[in-house]
VOPAGU-2260 file (C-alpha; in pm, 1 decimal, decimal comma):
REM VOPAGU-2260
SITE   aa  ch    i         X         Y         Z
SITE  MET   A    0    9178,5   -2133,3   -1444,0
SITE  ASN   A    1    9422,2   -1864,0   -1323,6
SITE  ASN   A    2    9786,7   -1847,2   -1423,5
SITE  SER   A    3    9915,1   -2021,1   -1109,1
SITE  GLU   A    4    9672,2   -2309,8   -1158,8
SITE  GLU   A    5    9789,7   -2350,9   -1517,6
SITE  LEU   A    6   10155,6   -2346,5   -1409,0
SITE  ASN   A    7   10090,4   -2596,3   -1128,7
SITE  LYS   A    8    9906,1   -2828,3   -1366,9
SITE  LYS   A    9   10199,7   -2822,7   -1610,5
SITE  LEU   A   10   10441,1   -2885,2   -1324,5
SITE  GLN   A   11   10244,2   -3183,8   -1197,4
SITE  SER   A   12   10243,4   -3338,4   -1543,5
SITE  PHE   A   13   10613,0   -3265,2   -1598,2
SITE  TRP   A   14   10732,2   -3413,0   -1268,5
SITE  ASN   A   15   10510,1   -3717,2   -1289,3
SITE  GLU   A   16   10658,5   -3789,9   -1631,6
SITE  MET   A   17   11007,2   -3750,4   -1483,5
SITE  PHE   A   18   10927,9   -4003,0   -1211,1
SITE  THR   A   19   10788,8   -4256,1   -1459,5
SITE  LYS   A   20   11147,1   -4286,6   -1583,4
SITE  LYS   A   21   11278,8   -4361,5   -1233,9
SITE  GLN   A   22   11321,7   -4725,8   -1143,2
SITE  ASN   A   23   11236,1   -4883,2    -809,4
SITE  ASN   A   24   11494,5   -4814,6    -540,5
SITE  THR   A   25   11728,8   -5112,8    -511,1
SITE  ILE   A   26   11919,2   -4994,6    -202,4
SITE  LYS   A   27   11812,0   -5123,1     139,1
SITE  LEU   A   28   11726,6   -4894,6     430,1
SITE  ASN   A   29   12016,9   -5029,6     636,3
SITE  GLU   A   30   12253,8   -4962,1     345,1
SITE  ILE   A   31   12186,4   -4588,1     338,2
SITE  LYS   A   32   12505,0   -4399,6     424,4
SITE  GLU   A   33   12596,0   -4036,9     486,8
SITE  ARG   A   34   12749,5   -3950,1     149,7
SITE  THR   A   35   12672,8   -3582,1      90,6
SITE  ILE   A   36   12627,9   -3258,3     282,6
SITE  LEU   A   37   12252,8   -3294,5     220,0
SITE  ASP   A   38   12259,2   -3636,9     385,9
SITE  SER   A   39   12432,7   -3474,7     685,4
SITE  TYR   A   40   12150,4   -3225,2     728,0
SITE  LEU   A   41   11884,3   -3493,5     684,5
SITE  LYS   A   42   12063,9   -3696,2     952,2
SITE  ARG   A   43   12064,9   -3388,4    1175,6
SITE  LEU   A   44   11693,5   -3333,7    1122,9
SITE  GLY   A   45   11627,9   -3700,7    1193,6
SITE  ARG   A   46   11800,3   -3650,2    1529,8
SITE  ASP   A   47   11636,4   -3314,5    1608,1
SITE  ALA   A   48   11278,5   -3416,8    1524,9
SITE  SER   A   49   11056,4   -3718,2    1583,4
SITE  GLN   A   50   10760,9   -3623,1    1360,1
SITE  ILE   A   51   10869,5   -3499,8    1015,2
SITE  ILE   A   52   10663,8   -3377,7     720,2
SITE  ASP   A   53   10821,7   -3362,8     374,5
SITE  PHE   A   54   10631,9   -3155,9     120,2
SITE  GLY   A   55   10735,6   -3231,8    -237,8
SITE  THR   A   56   10878,7   -3561,9    -119,5
SITE  GLY   A   57   10925,0   -3713,1    -466,6
SITE  SER   A   58   11000,4   -4082,3    -420,0
SITE  GLY   A   59   11077,2   -4031,7     -50,8
SITE  TYR   A   60   11456,3   -3998,5     -50,5
SITE  ALA   A   61   11476,6   -3730,7     220,2
SITE  LEU   A   62   11251,9   -3914,9     465,7
SITE  PHE   A   63   11430,6   -4244,4     407,9
SITE  VAL   A   64   11768,7   -4084,4     480,5
SITE  ALA   A   65   11638,8   -3899,6     786,7
SITE  LYS   A   66   11495,0   -4224,4     921,7
SITE  ALA   A   67   11800,7   -4437,4     843,5
SITE  LEU   A   68   12059,7   -4194,1     977,7
SITE  GLY   A   69   11876,9   -3979,9    1231,8
SITE  LYS   A   70   11754,2   -4257,2    1461,6
SITE  ASN   A   71   11499,1   -4030,1    1637,1
SITE  MET   A   72   11213,8   -4034,7    1384,5
SITE  GLN   A   73   10890,9   -4191,7    1503,0
SITE  TYR   A   74   10673,5   -4087,4    1208,0
SITE  GLY   A   75   10717,5   -3925,9     869,3
SITE  LEU   A   76   10462,7   -3795,1     620,1
SITE  GLY   A   77   10558,4   -3737,6     256,6
SITE  ILE   A   78   10332,5   -3545,5      18,1
SITE  ASP   A   79   10379,0   -3513,5    -357,8
SITE  THR   A   80   10159,0   -3450,8    -661,2
SITE  SER   A   81   10321,0   -3726,7    -868,0
SITE  PRO   A   82   10129,9   -4058,4    -847,1
SITE  HIS   A   83   10431,3   -4247,4    -977,1
SITE  ALA   A   84   10668,9   -4090,6    -724,1
SITE  ILE   A   85   10434,7   -4180,8    -439,2
SITE  GLN   A   86   10400,4   -4532,4    -575,6
SITE  LEU   A   87   10780,5   -4570,1    -569,0
SITE  ALA   A   88   10795,9   -4445,9    -210,1
SITE  GLN   A   89   10516,0   -4674,7     -97,9
SITE  GLN   A   90   10677,3   -4971,2    -271,2
SITE  PHE   A   91   11003,9   -4905,2     -89,2
SITE  CYS   A   92   10817,4   -4899,3     243,3
SITE  GLU   A   93   10645,7   -5224,9     156,5
SITE  ASP   A   94   10970,5   -5393,3      50,1
SITE  GLU   A   95   11156,3   -5272,7     359,8
SITE  LYS   A   96   10861,0   -5332,5     594,7
SITE  ILE   A   97   10855,4   -4968,6     706,0
SITE  ASP   A   98   10531,9   -4888,1     886,5
SITE  ASP   A   99   10608,8   -4545,6    1037,0
SITE  LEU   A  100   10633,3   -4354,9     708,2
SITE  GLU   A  101   10323,8   -4251,4     512,7
SITE  PHE   A  102   10310,9   -4117,1     157,1
SITE  ILE   A  103   10015,8   -3928,8      10,5
SITE  CYS   A  104    9955,2   -3810,9    -346,6
SITE  HIS   A  105    9816,4   -3458,8    -321,9
SITE  ASP   A  106    9903,3   -3094,2    -379,6
SITE  HIS   A  107    9966,9   -2808,4    -136,2
SITE  THR   A  108    9599,1   -2784,3     -39,9
SITE  TYR   A  109    9638,8   -3105,6     162,3
SITE  LEU   A  110    9846,2   -2911,1     415,4
SITE  LYS   A  111    9528,8   -2735,3     535,3
SITE  ARG   A  112    9399,3   -3071,3     662,5
SITE  ILE   A  113    9693,6   -3120,3     898,0
SITE  PRO   A  114    9643,1   -3005,2    1259,2
SITE  SER   A  115    9843,0   -2709,8    1389,2
SITE  ASN   A  116   10155,8   -2778,3    1593,1
SITE  SER   A  117   10156,6   -3144,8    1494,0
SITE  PHE   A  118   10511,9   -3185,0    1356,3
SITE  ASP   A  119   10848,5   -3088,0    1499,2
SITE  GLY   A  120   11036,3   -3123,0    1170,8
SITE  ALA   A  121   10973,1   -3031,1     807,1
SITE  ILE   A  122   11151,2   -3069,7     474,0
SITE  CYS   A  123   11111,0   -2878,2     147,8
SITE  SER   A  124   11379,7   -2991,3     -95,4
SITE  ASN   A  125   11388,1   -2815,3    -433,1
SITE  VAL   A  126   11020,0   -2729,8    -404,2
SITE  LEU   A  127   10964,6   -2370,6    -292,5
SITE  ASP   A  128   11161,3   -2219,7    -580,2
SITE  VAL   A  129   10995,3   -2421,1    -858,1
SITE  LEU   A  130   10635,2   -2326,4    -782,2
SITE  PRO   A  131   10438,5   -2007,4    -852,0
SITE  PRO   A  132   10513,5   -1754,8    -574,3
SITE  ASP   A  133   10154,9   -1744,3    -447,0
SITE  THR   A  134   10155,3   -2123,8    -412,0
SITE  THR   A  135   10488,5   -2108,5    -228,8
SITE  ALA   A  136   10348,1   -1842,7       5,7
SITE  ILE   A  137   10063,2   -2077,7     101,4
SITE  ILE   A  138   10306,8   -2364,5     166,6
SITE  ILE   A  139   10525,8   -2146,2     389,2
SITE  GLN   A  140   10220,6   -2023,7     580,4
SITE  GLU   A  141   10084,2   -2374,7     631,5
SITE  LEU   A  142   10416,5   -2525,1     735,5
SITE  ASN   A  143   10457,4   -2244,3     987,0
SITE  ARG   A  144   10117,3   -2335,8    1131,6
SITE  ILE   A  145   10191,7   -2708,3    1132,4
SITE  LEU   A  146   10537,1   -2681,5    1294,2
SITE  LYS   A  147   10561,5   -2680,6    1671,0
SITE  HIS   A  148   10749,2   -2416,0    1866,7
SITE  ASN   A  149   11123,1   -2480,6    1821,6
SITE  GLY   A  150   11044,0   -2710,3    1526,6
SITE  LYS   A  151   11314,9   -2748,3    1262,3
SITE  LEU   A  152   11272,7   -2669,3     891,4
SITE  LEU   A  153   11519,9   -2796,1     632,2
SITE  ILE   A  154   11501,1   -2619,1     294,9
SITE  LYS   A  155   11700,9   -2691,8     -18,4
SITE  LEU   A  156   11686,2   -2444,0    -304,2
SITE  ASN   A  157   11825,7   -2457,8    -654,0
SITE  PHE   A  158   12130,3   -2247,8    -733,5
SITE  TYR   A  159   12081,8   -1877,2    -799,1
SITE  LEU   A  160   12030,6   -1813,9   -1169,2
SITE  THR   A  161   12283,6   -1572,4   -1313,6
SITE  ASN   A  162   12225,1   -1422,9   -1657,5
SITE  GLU   A  163   12490,0   -1661,8   -1789,9
SITE  LEU   A  164   12305,2   -1965,2   -1650,1
SITE  ILE   A  165   11968,9   -1843,2   -1778,3
SITE  GLU   A  166   12115,5   -1818,4   -2127,5
SITE  LYS   A  167   12300,7   -2150,0   -2100,5
SITE  LEU   A  168   11988,2   -2335,8   -1983,1
SITE  LYS   A  169   11777,7   -2165,2   -2252,1
SITE  MET   A  170   11527,9   -2036,2   -1998,7
SITE  ASP   A  171   11244,2   -1801,0   -2085,3
SITE  LEU   A  172   11108,4   -1528,0   -1860,2
SITE  LEU   A  173   10751,7   -1608,6   -1749,3
SITE  GLY   A  174   10704,1   -1321,3   -1508,7
SITE  LYS   A  175   10897,9   -1132,5   -1245,4
SITE  ASN   A  176   11182,5   -1361,2   -1132,2
SITE  MET   A  177   11009,1   -1663,5   -1290,5
SITE  TYR   A  178   11188,2   -1870,6   -1554,8
SITE  ALA   A  179   11066,3   -2162,6   -1764,9
SITE  ILE   A  180   11209,3   -2429,2   -1993,1
SITE  ASN   A  181   10973,8   -2541,2   -2269,7
SITE  GLY   A  182   10684,3   -2365,9   -2098,6
SITE  VAL   A  183   10735,5   -2539,8   -1762,0
SITE  LEU   A  184   10829,9   -2327,3   -1460,9
SITE  ARG   A  185   11177,2   -2434,6   -1350,1
SITE  GLY   A  186   11297,6   -2153,0   -1130,0
SITE  VAL   A  187   11175,1   -1864,0    -917,3
SITE  ASN   A  188   11495,8   -1669,2    -887,8
SITE  TYR   A  189   11539,3   -1501,2    -549,6
SITE  THR   A  190   11858,5   -1435,1    -361,2
SITE  THR   A  191   11920,2   -1632,2     -43,7
SITE  GLU   A  192   11859,4   -1314,2     156,5
SITE  THR   A  193   11515,9   -1274,8      -2,8
SITE  TRP   A  194   11426,4   -1633,3      81,3
SITE  LEU   A  195   11533,9   -1585,5     441,6
SITE  SER   A  196   11314,1   -1277,3     469,2
SITE  MET   A  197   11011,8   -1502,4     406,4
SITE  PHE   A  198   11073,9   -1672,0     743,7
SITE  PRO   A  199   11075,6   -1379,4     987,9
SITE  ASN   A  200   10979,9   -1586,9    1293,1
SITE  TYR   A  201   11257,8   -1841,2    1242,4
SITE  LYS   A  202   11612,6   -1854,6    1371,3
SITE  LEU   A  203   11880,2   -1938,8    1116,8
SITE  ILE   A  204   12076,7   -2239,4    1240,5
SITE  ALA   A  205   12288,0   -2306,7     932,2
SITE  LEU   A  206   12337,6   -2189,8     576,7
SITE  ASP   A  207   12525,0   -2422,2     344,0
SITE  GLU   A  208   12581,0   -2535,8     -13,9
SITE  TYR   A  209   12527,0   -2867,5    -187,8
SITE  GLU   A  210   12707,6   -2975,8    -504,2
SITE  ARG   A  211   12422,9   -3157,2    -678,0
SITE  LEU   A  212   12588,0   -3118,8   -1019,3
SITE  LYS   A  213   12956,5   -3207,0   -1026,1
SITE  GLU   A  214   13159,1   -2890,4   -1080,6
SITE  GLY   A  215   12833,3   -2705,5   -1144,4
SITE  PRO   A  216   12660,3   -2425,6    -952,7
SITE  LYS   A  217   12574,9   -2527,2    -597,4
SITE  ASP   A  218   12228,9   -2565,0    -449,4
SITE  ARG   A  219   12151,6   -2381,4    -126,5
SITE  ILE   A  220   12070,2   -2545,6     206,6
SITE  ILE   A  221   11890,4   -2351,7     479,9
SITE  TYR   A  222   11830,8   -2499,6     826,8
SITE  LEU   A  223   11587,0   -2303,3    1044,8
SITE  GLN   A  224   11426,7   -2326,2    1386,3
SITE  LYS   A  225   11080,2   -2187,5    1451,9
SITE  ALA   A  226   11097,2   -1923,8    1725,9
């Protein structure tokens, strides 16, 4: 097992444990409102695209918001490695009688099964910067293949880690730009400019910030269009 495989295995275990602590969603689909800047971008994507793939979907929040607010979605596919997260998403679909969203428990290798040019929208929310860089490179490559010409890609990244934050969060250096907490990879620390350079055949539509933690450092939102 190489280093990336070991890191991915730890991540899968860590996030599945996190989702075991999450309760079933009690809100109804028709009760979802536009409350945050992230919701605004999910609404925008749900208007810009009809077929949306969400890699690292968790319990499906992004797809549910895009569907509820965007009004243009005809199909959504969510993929996550956490069995419990997928179970929560599937249960929500069952409770709300949603039949145009599908959730699959699998890792990034599942992307290779998806036909080229089959989606016109994609989401990666707090995913690309918490995986080993070689895994992230594969995801970016596959999503680029899967997205149609002019397809939209919505990315959310964690806040940039300053030395002060690294010390405050008690993070350990795993490798170049890679930081862990208790042995679990929690941040691949690139500047926004470096992240943008990984999408050379995309047009930048919007660059924004999202206050996930009240009065804390802000996450980064990137909205791109495939050229």
